[in-house]
Residue, then its C-alpha position, 0 to 999 in steps of 0.5 A: x426656179x429658173x427664169x422662164x424665157x420671154x414669150x417673144x424670145x426667138x427659138x434658136x434651137x436648130x431644126x431637125x427632121x430630114x432623113x439620115x444619109x448614113x450608110x451601113x458598113x456593106x454599102x460604105x465599103x462597096x462605094x469605097x472600093x468602087x474607085x479601084x475598078x482598074x485591073x491594075x488594082x486586082x493584085x492588091x485585093x487584100x490591101x484594099x480590104x484593109x484600106x476599106x476597113x480603115x476608111x469605114x472606121x474613120x467614117x463610123x466615128x466621123x473623124x472629119x479633121x483627124x489632125x488638130x492642134x490647140x488654137x492658142x492665143x488670139x482665139x475665143x477658145x485658145x484650148x479648142x482643138x482646131x484643124x491644122x488644115x484650117x490653120x494653114x489656110x487662114x495663115x495663107x489668107x493673112x499673108x495674101x492680105x499683106x500682099x494686097x496692102x503692100x503699096x510698093x508692090x505691083x498691081x495684082x490681077x486675078x484672071x478667071x476662066x469660068x468655062x469647064x471646056x478644054x481639049x484635055x478631056x471629053x470636049x477635045x477642044x479649048x474654050x473661047x473663054x480661055x482664048x479671051x483670058x489669054x487676050x486679057x492676060x497680054x494686056x495686064x502683063x504688058x502693063x507690068x501687073x502680076x497676073x494670076x490665072x485661075x483656070x476653072x476648067x481644071x475641075x473637069x480635066x485634072x486628077x484630084x482637082x475639085x470644088x465641093x458644094x457649099x453646105x449653106x452654113x450661113x443660112x443657119x447662122x452667119x457665125x457658123x460660116x467660117x472664113x476661110x471655109x471649115x466644111x472641107x476637107x472632111x476626111x471621114x466623108x471622103x470630101x478631100x482635094x478641095x481647091x478653095x483653100x488655094x483659091x481664097x488667097x488668090x482673091x484676097x491678094x488681088x487688086x482687081x478680078x476679071x471673070x470670063x464666063x460662057x452662058x450654060x443654060x442661062x447660067x454660069x458654068x458649073x465650076x464658076x457657080x461652085x466657086x461663087x457659092x463657096x465664096x459666101x464666107x468672104x462676105x460676113x464669114x466668121x474668122x474664128x471657128x473656136x467661137x462656135x466650137x466648130x460647127x455647133x449650130x446653136x452656139x453660132x445662132x446665139x453668137x449672131x444674135x449678140x450682134x454680127x458685123x458682117x465683115x466684107x473680107x474682099x471689100x475694095x477690090x475692083x472687078x471686070x466681067x465678060x460674058x459670052x453666049x451663042x443664042x441667049x442669056x448673056x444679059x442675065x448671066x452678066x448681071x448676075x455675076x456683077x450683082x454678086x460681086x457688088x453685093x460683096x462690096x467689090x467695085x465695078x471698074x467702069x462701064x467698059x469693064x462689063x461686057x455681054x456679047x454673042x459670038x456666031x449668033x445661032x451659027x453651028x457650034x462646030x464653027x464657033x471658034x471661026x466666028x470668034x476669030x472673025x470678030x475682031x471688035x469683040x476681041x478688042x472689047x475684051x482688051x478694053x475690059x482689061x484696060x479699064x480694070x487696070x486704069x481703075x486699079x491704078x486710080x484706086x491705089x493712087x487714092x484718086x478713085x471715089x465712089x459715092x456712098x462707100x462710107x454708108x452702112x447697110x441696115x443689117x450692119x451693127 
């Protein structure tokens, strides 16, 4: 008889029981065809019917990653059919890491506009966050740094520009959360155009990250929060999807229980955070973003690099840009946040920056 498991052995069987989200063919095709409401599509009714039938076949057979190739040497299971999308994304991250480690190259800064507002869609006006990003960009460019601007407002204004939500694989097992994320694209569910495979290398190559965010209902903006959640794989994520044979939950749990090192894939980058609001919430949002970055083992550049301020406190929204233009002191604080980040990057790259306790490991690390 096989050995009985120990009475106190953990139960690694994935829990089930939530209702199925699967659609029947009629409902699926209704949803699929709803994206073609423009009159320009009416002459193509027959062709759209064929597309709907093909999309249903992909959905019915759950073809998440239809284009794959063997993983090859260097992976736990070289014979595993790995999604080509993931292979390409992983290669871009390795190239970005090489740029980060190139001591001869100029400093690289990732400058992030966290606002969803722009004049290119419903609001009809650019955001104050964008204007702050432009101020900081001038500081970085004048110092000769390579500046990469990530404008998250494009999620709300650009066709096919999306960040899909995190599916919380990490909460099932750290080993199930792949670096980079392998949840997307999911072609069978129509979960495509995911921006994160472009965004991951931006973070990896940067020596410093500066985030500018408004307060939206006591929180960060929706686009910024989507990016934050999807960066979970950068903090302990598994760089080898073949070790769990894709999304095999029980295999991932078993692998994690053998010991997991929670590799911090963005460790050592410096950061600056500027949060602005109109009536309330700046302290909580700035602390939340700073704490998140610190927990991923990024390093605060200094006190002046973390700013939380109100613009036009309790004044009309219609004149908020006027209030920003009058507030020369706050504009200078934005410049100082950028300057502080630059000084920190230069110091760290010259091996002069020392942070107490950096050689210590957290208790969960093995």
